[in-house]
N, C-alpha and C positions, 0 to 999 in steps of 0.2 A: 821303281814302282809308282812312281808320281803320274799324276794324271790318268790312274786307272780308277774306273766307276764300278762299284759293285752295286747292283739294283734288281729289282724283281722283272723277270722278262715280260715284255709285252707281245702280242700276237704279231705285231709286224716284223719280230725276230725271229719266226717261226724257221723260215727257210733257211736263215744264216745259221740258225742253232744244227738243223737238220745237217746241213753242209758241214759243220765243225764235227758232230758225230760219225758222219761218212769219211772224214778225212783221218779219222783215229783206227779206222779197220785195217788190221794187218801189221800195225805198229808193235813194236815189242812190248810184251805184257798184256796187250788189250784182247779182251774175250769177244769184242763186239763182231757183228756181222750184218750183212744186207739187212737182215730181219729185226736186227735188234742195235741199239734203241730205234723205234719208228714213229711215225706220224700219230699213231693211236696212243702210244706212250706218252709223246710229248703232248699232245692234246688233254690227256689226261693230267698230265703235271699243271698245264694251264688251269684245268677248271678247279684244281685244288690250290690254286696259289702257290704252287710247292717249285717253282723254279726261277733259278738267278742266273743272271750274265754279268759277266764283267767286260767293259768296253774300253778301249783306249781313248786317246784324244780327238780321234778322228770318228768317234761313235762306232768303231766296228767292234764286234762281238770277238774278244780274244780268250774267253773262257767260258763254262757252263756248268752248274751244278743242279741237282735237284733232290729234293726230300722225296723219299720213295712211300708207297704204299704197297708193300709186299708181304702178305701174310706168310708165306714159306720163310722169308729171311726174319721175319718178327718172330715164327714160330720156334725157332732155332733155341735148344735148351742152355745154350752156352750164356747166354745173356743175363746181367744181374737182375734177378727179380725186384731188389728194393731201389732199382733205379727207373722206375716206370712213373709216368709215361716216358717211352723213349721213341725216338726218330730215328729212321734209316737215312743216310745220306747216299745217294748214287749218282751215277751218269755225270762224274766230274771229268772234264777235257778242258785241256790248254790248247790253244791253237801252236802248232809245231815251233813257229818262228818266237814264241814267247815262252817256250818250256825252259826249265833250268833256271827260273829267275826267282823262285819262290810263290809264283802266284796261285799255284793249288793249295799251297799252307795259307796264302791269305784268302783264297775264297773259303776253306774249310773254316778259319776262323770266323768270317762274317756269316757263315751259314750258322755256326754254334751259335753266336750273337742272336740271331735271328729265332733260332729254336729256343732260347732262354727267353726271350719275350713272348713266345707262344706256350710259355710254361712247361715245357718238355724237362725231364729231369737229368737224360742223358742222350747221347747220340751213339749210332754204331753202325758199321758197314762191314762189307765183305771187300776183300781184295785178292785178287788172282795172285797164287803163290809166286807166279814169273814175273809179276810187275814191280821189278826191281826200284823204278823210280818212285812208285806210289808208295812202297814200303818204306824206302828213306825217308820220305815227306812225313809219313804218318810217325814214324818214331821220333822224329824232331817236336811233335806236336804231344807226345807223352800219351798217346793213346796204347791202352792195355789190349795184349792179346789175350781173347777170352778161349778160343778153342779154332777147329777148323771144320769144315765142311764140305760136302759135293753136292752143289745143286747146280742144273742145267748143264749137266755135263761137264763141268769144271771143278776144280779143286780150289778152294779159298780158306784164306786165314780170316777169322772173325775178330774183329777190333770194336772197342768199346770206351768211350769217355764220360765221365761224370760231367755235366755242366755246370760249373760254381761261378 
């Protein structure tokens, strides 16, 4: 994992991020489609300074993650009321040639550090019940399964973690 840099994405990264999103479509456990995530969502992430990338030594994007602003997810009743303000992380993607190296966990850890700096008390997210790789990764970070939901035509596990 040496020579990997985690930083806020810049507008020059936009097409590379979109390409990474599209490369995930159809992979095991991925619920994304040609319509999601899209350029509009990405632009909104940039406006909110809520998208981060991990780059390799060649300055290529090998991963991306966003802090989402989804009222439906935030409104789920499974989240702990005492852990607010809370942030949702979403759209975590690791380039296929870099998967299974712990980079998703590293990106989540770095994002949680960023959320603490922004004074959030907790982080939560949805994960597809069929995304075995993601479920394994989140278990290692001691996220607590808080419930389940059905949003956007998919079945999800709801995970949450206090930021300490």
